[in-house]
Residue, then its C-alpha position, 0 to 999 in steps of 0.5 A: m487097154d481101156l478105152r473110154i468115150f470123152t465128151e464136151p457137151q458145153q460145145g452144144a448138146t442136149y441130155d438126149d444126145l449124151l444119152r444116145v452116145a452113152r448107150t451106143a458106147e455101152d453097146l459097143g463095149y467101151d469101158g466108160f463114158f465121161r463128160s467135161d464139167h463146163y458151163l460155157v461154150m469155148g471157141d467160135g460155136d454158139g453152144l446151143p441149147g446151152p450147157t448141161d450140168a455134169w452131175t445132173t446128166l450123170a445122174g440121169l445116165a446112171r439110171e438109163t445105162s447098165r454097165i458102162r463106167l460114168g464120170t467127169l474129166v474133170t469137175a472144177a473145185t471151184f463149182r461146188h462146195p466139197g460137202v455137197l459134191a460129196i453128197q452128189v457123187a455118193q448119190v449118183d454112185q448109188m443110183s448107178g450101182g457103183r459105176i461112178e468115178l470123179g475127176l477133180g481139178a482146180g478149175w481154169y476157165a475164168a470166163e465161165h465163172e464170170a458168165y455164171g457168177i461163180p467165184f474164181p479165186a486167183k489161187r486155187f490149188g489149196l482149194l483143190t487140195e482141201q476138196l479132195e481131203i474132205v470128199t474122200g474124208l467124208w466118204g471114208t468115215p465109218v457109219g456112226e462116226r463124225f467127220e470134221h475139218r478146219g482148213e483155210h478154205y472150208t470148215l466142216v463141224d460135226s458132219p455125219a458124213l452121209p450118204k456113202p457110195v456103194q463102191r469101196s475106196p480103191l486106196d482103202p477097201a475097208r472104207a467107202g469111196v469112188p475112184v478119184i482121178v487126179g489130172g494135170r501137167g504140173p511138175r510137182r504139186t499135181p503128181a503129189l495130189a495124184a499119189r495121195f488121192g488118185a486111183e487114176y492119174n490122167a494127162s489130158f491132151p499132152p504132147i505125145e512125147d511128154v507122156p513117159m515124163l509126166f507118168g515118171r513124175v507121178r511114179a516118183a511122187c508115189e515112191e516118196i510117200g511109200r505108195p506102190p506106183e503100180d497102185l494108180v491107173y495112168s491114162v491120157a485124153l486125146v482127140l479121136c479122128a479115125g476113118s477107114d480111109d484118108a478121105e474119111v479121116a479128112r472129112r471127120a477132121a473137117a467136121i470138128g475143125r481140125e487139120p488131118a495132119e495136126a490131129r494125127r500129130n496130137g491125137v488118136a487119128g488117121t486110118v485104122g492101121e494108124v490108130v492101132d499103131r498110136l494106141g500100141a505106142l502109147a501102151a509101150d509108154g505106159v498108158q493103160r487107159v485112153y479117153l477118146q475125145v468125141l467132138d461130133l456127137a451125131d457121128l455114132d459111126h465113128l465110135a462103131l469104126v474104133a470098137q469093130e475095126v480097131v479094138p479087135q487088133l489091140s489084143 
């Protein structure tokens, strides 16, 4: 099972904070460092010093790390024109030597759009579908050829479809592309998009008991279009709250404003043995990758505990 660290910088973090966590995660052997793509704090916090842009952050981390995978969970389709996004992601992939992954979703947080003057249409699923078509189409167009798209939301005419990512598309290794992560819990349209475009399907913060059902929908959507379901990686994102004993679990839960019992019920939480058991149960449900949501970015010992005490027991 791959374990990745997932952060929420809109809650209050500088680039240096994120760099420290990313480098620690890399040194400890985690598979990836991912961040949300939001521009406004959620809940009661002040969010100081203010938001950091996801793709600006990842560009910096691309040059200041060497092994760890980097990406978003997830970029909102409302934030960037797909042509611009394709250029940004391809460039950061080049800067990282081919370590970038793109999580792309429809966007949901209306308040951050209002706060920064970003349009927030009521219906966004068509927007997301076209963005996936355009971004992957631009990357996959052979050098020297042109890309065009005429849709309801976007029109691209005579595009040189440059630059290209370093990586090859997981869906078609003959073409350039980065792994695309499609997430969500919708019953029909999200599984269809995951089957069509995804290298990975992610269920973010699902009820644990729903995981087999959510994965089953995606597998069925793959079969409907003739794609082997095993082509995809199946992942979840869950809050992390681990400790060497109950007191440490309680302390970490308090630091992130959660109750220990609630964190144990809904996340990867508890003592080392409990965390091992949770991850084992997730693996039995088909989970191949877990994004561990780390909310206290100053607590680097938290990352070390999992890497040094939990991971050796997973094998």
